PLY file of the C-alpha trace (Angstrom):
ply
format ascii 1.0
element vertex 256
property float x
property float y
property float z
element edge 255
property int vertex1
property int vertex2
end_header
-3.84 -14.99 -2.81
-0.16 -15.78 -2.38
2.32 -13.21 -3.71
6.03 -14.00 -3.67
9.27 -12.80 -5.20
12.46 -14.76 -5.74
15.98 -13.39 -6.21
14.83 -9.94 -7.30
17.40 -7.51 -8.58
15.91 -4.12 -9.41
17.48 -0.82 -10.30
17.46 2.34 -12.35
20.14 2.50 -15.02
23.44 1.43 -13.47
22.16 1.90 -9.92
20.95 -1.22 -8.12
18.20 -0.66 -5.52
17.21 -4.24 -4.63
19.80 -6.99 -4.83
18.88 -10.70 -4.87
15.84 -10.13 -2.65
13.34 -12.92 -1.95
10.10 -12.41 -0.07
6.67 -13.93 0.60
3.73 -11.64 1.33
1.38 -13.19 3.94
-2.12 -13.70 2.55
-5.09 -12.01 4.24
-2.81 -9.89 6.44
-1.81 -6.23 6.62
1.91 -6.02 5.87
4.01 -2.87 6.18
7.40 -2.23 4.61
9.40 -0.07 7.02
12.93 1.26 6.86
14.96 4.44 6.36
14.53 6.67 3.33
16.08 5.26 0.18
16.18 1.66 1.37
14.01 0.38 -1.50
10.54 0.14 0.08
8.68 1.95 -2.70
10.75 0.25 -5.39
9.81 -3.15 -3.99
6.13 -2.21 -3.84
6.17 -1.01 -7.46
7.98 -4.15 -8.57
5.44 -6.38 -6.82
2.67 -4.58 -8.72
4.51 -4.81 -12.08
5.01 -1.07 -12.43
8.77 -1.73 -12.47
10.28 -4.71 -14.25
13.08 -6.49 -12.36
16.46 -6.96 -14.01
16.65 -10.47 -12.56
14.40 -12.73 -10.56
10.73 -13.62 -10.72
7.41 -12.74 -9.10
4.59 -15.24 -8.67
0.93 -14.79 -7.87
-0.82 -17.96 -6.71
2.08 -20.03 -8.02
1.98 -18.49 -11.51
4.59 -16.14 -12.90
3.53 -12.56 -13.60
4.32 -13.32 -17.23
1.20 -15.51 -17.39
-1.09 -12.58 -16.48
-2.24 -9.91 -18.89
-2.32 -6.29 -17.69
-6.11 -6.47 -17.36
-5.99 -9.76 -15.44
-3.42 -8.41 -13.03
-5.42 -5.20 -12.55
-8.25 -7.36 -11.21
-5.87 -8.98 -8.71
-3.61 -6.15 -7.51
-4.30 -2.44 -7.11
-1.63 0.16 -6.35
-1.85 3.66 -4.92
1.49 5.31 -5.81
3.22 7.85 -3.61
2.80 10.76 -6.05
-0.25 11.32 -8.22
-1.28 14.32 -10.29
-4.87 15.52 -10.17
-6.46 15.55 -13.64
-7.91 18.91 -14.66
-11.67 19.23 -15.06
-12.50 15.79 -13.63
-14.95 15.31 -10.80
-14.33 13.09 -7.81
-17.03 10.65 -8.90
-15.57 10.38 -12.40
-12.08 9.70 -11.04
-13.35 7.02 -8.66
-15.16 5.44 -11.61
-11.78 4.88 -13.29
-11.16 2.19 -10.67
-13.66 0.02 -12.51
-11.72 0.17 -15.80
-10.40 -3.45 -15.63
-13.98 -4.74 -15.44
-15.53 -2.76 -18.30
-16.93 -4.49 -21.35
-15.70 -3.87 -24.87
-18.16 -0.97 -25.12
-16.76 0.58 -21.94
-20.11 0.92 -20.22
-20.54 0.75 -16.46
-22.85 -1.96 -15.20
-25.14 -1.71 -12.19
-22.50 -3.58 -10.20
-19.84 -1.07 -11.28
-22.00 1.85 -10.12
-22.57 0.10 -6.80
-18.81 -0.34 -6.26
-18.22 3.35 -7.04
-20.95 4.50 -4.65
-19.66 2.27 -1.84
-16.06 3.38 -2.42
-17.02 7.05 -2.21
-18.90 6.40 1.02
-16.19 4.27 2.64
-13.45 6.77 1.79
-15.49 9.58 3.33
-15.69 11.76 0.21
-19.47 11.82 -0.30
-19.67 15.54 0.43
-17.20 16.37 -2.36
-18.24 13.71 -4.89
-19.27 16.32 -7.47
-16.30 18.65 -6.89
-13.38 18.90 -9.31
-10.35 16.95 -8.11
-7.85 19.66 -9.05
-9.66 22.11 -6.76
-9.29 19.94 -3.65
-6.71 20.11 -0.88
-3.89 17.57 -0.74
-5.61 15.62 2.03
-8.92 15.52 0.19
-7.22 14.35 -2.99
-5.52 11.54 -1.11
-8.87 10.25 0.13
-10.25 10.45 -3.41
-7.39 8.31 -4.71
-8.10 5.83 -1.91
-11.73 5.72 -3.07
-10.58 4.88 -6.60
-8.52 1.97 -5.25
-11.52 0.79 -3.22
-13.66 0.86 -6.37
-11.12 -1.36 -8.14
-11.94 -4.01 -5.51
-8.88 -6.25 -5.84
-7.93 -9.03 -3.42
-4.47 -7.46 -3.00
-4.17 -3.72 -2.25
-0.84 -1.89 -2.29
-0.47 1.59 -0.78
2.73 3.62 -1.00
2.89 6.00 1.99
-0.91 6.46 2.00
-0.96 8.80 5.03
0.96 11.50 3.15
-0.88 14.86 3.21
-3.39 13.61 5.79
-3.85 15.27 9.16
-3.77 13.09 12.25
-7.49 12.33 12.44
-7.60 11.32 8.78
-4.46 9.22 9.19
-6.22 7.25 11.91
-9.35 6.96 9.77
-7.28 5.65 6.87
-5.49 3.06 9.00
-8.86 1.93 10.34
-10.08 1.67 6.75
-7.07 -0.51 5.94
-8.01 -2.80 8.83
-11.60 -2.88 7.53
-10.38 -3.92 4.08
-8.38 -6.70 5.67
-11.39 -7.82 7.69
-13.21 -8.19 4.36
-10.54 -10.66 3.26
-8.13 -8.41 1.40
-4.35 -8.65 1.60
-2.96 -5.16 2.17
0.67 -4.18 1.61
1.74 -0.67 2.51
4.82 1.51 2.96
4.77 3.41 6.25
7.18 5.78 7.99
5.34 6.00 11.30
6.63 3.01 13.25
3.92 3.22 15.88
1.19 3.21 13.24
2.85 0.20 11.62
2.95 -1.65 14.95
-0.59 -0.76 15.89
-2.42 -1.46 12.65
-0.33 -4.07 10.83
-0.03 -7.83 11.34
3.34 -8.27 9.68
6.37 -5.97 9.38
9.10 -6.29 6.78
12.13 -4.24 7.82
14.42 -3.07 5.02
17.80 -1.39 4.79
20.07 -0.81 1.78
17.83 -2.81 -0.55
17.71 -5.90 1.64
15.23 -7.43 4.06
16.77 -7.25 7.53
14.03 -9.08 9.40
10.29 -9.66 9.30
7.50 -10.91 11.52
4.80 -9.77 13.92
5.43 -6.30 15.42
6.08 -7.65 18.91
8.66 -10.07 17.50
10.40 -7.48 15.32
10.54 -4.28 17.37
13.45 -3.92 19.79
16.02 -1.31 20.75
18.81 -3.00 18.83
16.83 -3.01 15.57
15.84 0.64 15.93
19.46 1.61 16.42
20.95 -0.55 13.65
18.31 0.17 11.00
17.05 3.67 11.85
19.98 4.99 13.92
17.39 5.77 16.57
17.87 5.57 20.32
14.45 4.58 21.65
12.69 2.49 24.23
9.94 0.01 23.41
6.81 0.17 25.54
3.41 -1.46 25.23
0.68 0.70 23.75
-1.88 0.97 26.59
-4.80 0.82 24.16
-3.77 -1.54 21.35
-1.26 -3.57 23.41
1.15 -3.28 20.47
4.80 -2.19 20.67
5.27 1.57 20.96
8.56 3.32 20.18
9.50 6.34 22.28
12.59 8.28 21.29
15.14 8.96 24.04
15.92 12.42 22.67
0 1
1 2
2 3
3 4
4 5
5 6
6 7
7 8
8 9
9 10
10 11
11 12
12 13
13 14
14 15
15 16
16 17
17 18
18 19
19 20
20 21
21 22
22 23
23 24
24 25
25 26
26 27
27 28
28 29
29 30
30 31
31 32
32 33
33 34
34 35
35 36
36 37
37 38
38 39
39 40
40 41
41 42
42 43
43 44
44 45
45 46
46 47
47 48
48 49
49 50
50 51
51 52
52 53
53 54
54 55
55 56
56 57
57 58
58 59
59 60
60 61
61 62
62 63
63 64
64 65
65 66
66 67
67 68
68 69
69 70
70 71
71 72
72 73
73 74
74 75
75 76
76 77
77 78
78 79
79 80
80 81
81 82
82 83
83 84
84 85
85 86
86 87
87 88
88 89
89 90
90 91
91 92
92 93
93 94
94 95
95 96
96 97
97 98
98 99
99 100
100 101
101 102
102 103
103 104
104 105
105 106
106 107
107 108
108 109
109 110
110 111
111 112
112 113
113 114
114 115
115 116
116 117
117 118
118 119
119 120
120 121
121 122
122 123
123 124
124 125
125 126
126 127
127 128
128 129
129 130
130 131
131 132
132 133
133 134
134 135
135 136
136 137
137 138
138 139
139 140
140 141
141 142
142 143
143 144
144 145
145 146
146 147
147 148
148 149
149 150
150 151
151 152
152 153
153 154
154 155
155 156
156 157
157 158
158 159
159 160
160 161
161 162
162 163
163 164
164 165
165 166
166 167
167 168
168 169
169 170
170 171
171 172
172 173
173 174
174 175
175 176
176 177
177 178
178 179
179 180
180 181
181 182
182 183
183 184
184 185
185 186
186 187
187 188
188 189
189 190
190 191
191 192
192 193
193 194
194 195
195 196
196 197
197 198
198 199
199 200
200 201
201 202
202 203
203 204
204 205
205 206
206 207
207 208
208 209
209 210
210 211
211 212
212 213
213 214
214 215
215 216
216 217
217 218
218 219
219 220
220 221
221 222
222 223
223 224
224 225
225 226
226 227
227 228
228 229
229 230
230 231
231 232
232 233
233 234
234 235
235 236
236 237
237 238
238 239
239 240
240 241
241 242
242 243
243 244
244 245
245 246
246 247
247 248
248 249
249 250
250 251
251 252
252 253
253 254
254 255
């Protein structure tokens, strides 16, 4: 599915975050928004998932304006894992993951056999089988993050958006999550994520969109985007670019 935005201007009150921004999200690829804090990455992600309404500009999905999609229709096309989520009290992991099937429920709100199958597979693929019957509010931050990922997997949309999904995860679970993102892509999903770890972005993503001050500075494959000049001008970082000996992707090494 093709997702594109034209001449977006987005802000909060009198403050403009994105100004006249246009972008095309590559279909069936893993795309990462990267850039310094406050550059508009999360705002762009939320706007592309219709959580935030732009002040100006338009967003199209498969050539049709967002205005032509109902909330339920769009929820079957695009799923979003926000940066901050609050654990509901007294709800089990399995019940929370089940909420991912909400856009597909009938008028009576009953789960079908297919819905149950999606929930079971999501719990397994997110690695939360052992805690499926635990209460979400009793879990650690890292466990909760994997539970939210499971809910997004259960929603089973062709476009998946993840805002800093590795937050609260230790290193081994970060790697597992990035591998899961690649697996989703291999199943035909378009994945769009916000990442701070440049080396993770280079290693696991097909397409990088570099942002600064609410604008897209450059975009493309990691090997085409990453260079010393960009790191200095966008991140104020003095670093060398080497080739990752395992993934053969660009690897940034700070000089201090």
